[in-house]
C-alpha positions, 0 to 999 in steps of 0.5 A, spaced: 329 919 624 328 925 620 323 929 624 318 929 629 311 932 628 310 937 634 303 938 632 301 933 637 293 932 639 291 931 646 290 924 648 282 923 648 278 920 653 275 913 651 268 911 653 264 904 651 258 905 646 256 899 644 257 891 644 257 888 637 258 881 635 260 880 642 266 885 641 266 891 645 266 898 641 270 904 644 270 911 641 274 917 643 271 924 643 271 925 636 267 919 635 272 915 632 273 907 634 278 905 639 279 897 638 278 892 644 281 885 642 282 879 646 287 873 643 289 867 645 296 867 649 302 862 646 302 860 654 296 855 654 291 857 659 292 865 658 289 870 654 292 877 652 287 883 651 289 889 648 284 895 649 284 903 649 288 903 642 288 911 640 293 915 636 298 919 640 299 924 635 306 924 633 308 922 626 315 920 625 319 920 618 325 915 618 331 914 615 328 909 609 323 915 608 317 911 611 312 915 615 309 912 622 304 914 627 305 913 634 299 909 638 298 908 645 294 902 648 293 898 654 295 891 655 293 885 660 295 878 660 290 873 664 289 866 666 282 863 663 277 864 667 280 870 672 277 877 672 280 882 668 281 888 672 283 894 668 287 898 673 292 892 673 293 893 665 300 895 662 301 902 658 304 900 651 306 904 645 307 902 638 308 905 631 304 903 625 306 905 618 302 910 614 296 907 611 296 901 617 290 900 621 290 897 628 286 891 626 285 884 629 292 882 625 296 888 627 293 888 634 295 880 634 302 882 633 302 887 638 299 882 643 305 877 642 310 882 642 307 885 649 307 878 651 315 876 649 317 883 652 312 882 659 318 880 663 321 887 662 315 891 662 315 897 668 308 898 670 311 905 672 312 907 665 309 906 658 313 901 654 315 902 647 314 895 643 317 898 636 314 898 629 309 894 626 312 891 620 309 886 614 313 880 613 312 874 609 310 871 615 305 876 617 305 882 621 311 882 626 314 888 630 321 888 628 325 894 630 325 900 635 326 907 634 331 910 639 328 917 638 321 915 639 323 911 645 326 917 648 320 922 646 315 917 649 320 917 656 320 925 655 313 926 653 308 921 654 310 917 660 310 924 665 303 925 662 301 918 664 303 918 671 300 925 672 293 922 669 294 916 674 296 921 680 290 925 678 285 919 678 287 917 685 287 923 688 280 924 685 278 918 687 280 919 694 277 926 694 270 923 692 271 917 697 272 922 703 266 927 700 262 921 699 263 919 706 262 926 709 255 926 705 253 919 707 254 921 715 250 927 714 245 923 710 245 918 716 245 923 721 238 926 718 235 920 717 236 918 724 233 924 727 227 923 722 226 916 725 228 917 732 221 918 734 219 911 732 225 908 736 229 906 730 236 909 734 234 905 740 233 899 735 240 900 732 244 901 738 240 894 740 243 891 734 250 894 735 250 891 742 248 884 740 253 884 735 259 886 739 256 881 744 256 875 739 262 877 734 263 873 728 268 872 722 265 869 716 268 867 709 264 871 703 268 868 697 274 866 694 277 868 687 283 869 683 285 875 679 291 874 674 292 867 677 293 869 684 288 867 690 284 872 694 279 871 699 273 876 702 271 876 709 265 879 713 266 880 721 264 885 726 267 891 728 268 890 736 269 897 737 262 899 734 258 894 732 258 895 725 259 890 719 267 889 718 269 888 711 275 884 710 277 884 702 282 882 697 285 878 703 292 875 700 296 870 704 303 874 702 308 869 705 310 865 711 317 865 715 321 859 718 317 859 724 310 858 721 308 866 722 304 868 716 303 875 713 297 877 710 295 883 706 288 886 704 283 892 705 279 893 711 273 898 712 266 898 716 259 899 715 253 899 719 249 894 715 250 888 711 247 890 705 250 897 704 253 898 697 260 896 696 265 899 692 270 894 688 276 900 686 282 899 690 282 906 692 275 906 695 275 899 698 278 901 705 284 901 708 290 898 705 293 894 711 298 888 712 299 884 719 301 877 721 298 871 724 301 864 727 296 860 723 292 861 717 286 866 717 282 861 713 283 856 719 282 861 724 275 862 721 274 855 720 276 853 727 271 858 730 274 859 736 271 865 740 277 867 743 281 867 736 276 870 733 275 876 738 283 877 737 283 877 730 277 882 730 280 886 735 286 887 731 282 889 724 277 893 728 283 898 730 286 898 723 283 905 722 287 908 728 293 905 727 294 906 719 298 912 717 292 912 711 298 914 706 299 907 704 300 900 706 300 900 713 303 894 718 298 894 724 301 889 728 299 881 729 298 876 734 304 872 736 305 864 737 303 865 744 296 868 742 298 875 744 295 881 740 300 886 738 298 893 735 302 897 730 309 894 733 315 892 729 314 885 727 319 880 731 321 876 725 326 878 720 323 875 714 316 878 716 320 885 716 323 884 710 317 882 706 313 888 709 318 892 706 318 889 700 310 890 700 310 897 701 315 898 696 311 894 691 305 898 693 308 905 693 310 903 685 303 901 683 299 906 687 303 912 688 303 916 694 295 917 694 290 911 695 
């Protein structure tokens, strides 16, 4: 490669402006279209979506005299019918030759190369796929430039990681401020309604909930082929509604102990607004049980229900709030253990792996 154009343009924020012929159209701040395409995977039953395509600003002249421009995009492969979550997408990069545009045929080649290399994709970085070339079989990615790969690692990756970190900090800060604002609004609201007996009625409702706690399955769904469950229960410490979200049965050891991962938070009313972003979903926790969570809910044994609600109601007290926290569990004798090291060596290793994966995918902020 001969030279790199150093007059780089700052990456533009994208926004959706319209839907045309069932195809979402995105533009950057200058009004230029940013493409969003979905293709059938070579693996039956899956699709690949390429979105947020934009020029990074780098131009490169290669030894054969061809000039290319560096493109950035996001890509995700999902099973048909599963929810497509933008925060699960991979950051990718590829080069287009002078005069080429990221149309359907070009992006299809990008999608197929992304799928081929997916086993090598590292979510912590922006992965360089190569140069899009036109062959007798159509568009294909046929080669990579070592210099461009080095440039991406040195210049693009730090920017992407900083954007992710800043976004997580912003979301966490917004969540904390919103919680304080909601508490203040609730305080003023209760003061206004106190004269009409609202506080006394709410206290009565909370007491009744704590005396008759329940655990109910809300829904079961799949994301990227993985099954998750949502539950509602009662926070037996406060009487609030306890929301248990994106519950995932991670595994099971040789003794039949199940390890679960999910998000927990409490809210006063059943119809309160619920946020679906993981950074706002609640406290990320993991815990172990002697039987399936779904079986406990279906058996509806009052003693088992109360123990699992007590475990999850205390999640905030025992969580480090800096990442995924092990909050304890229930042993095979039915004893509740809060925030202790797991007895099972297999469970302990699984928790260590979960923490590593959580740190890799979420950084140090929630």
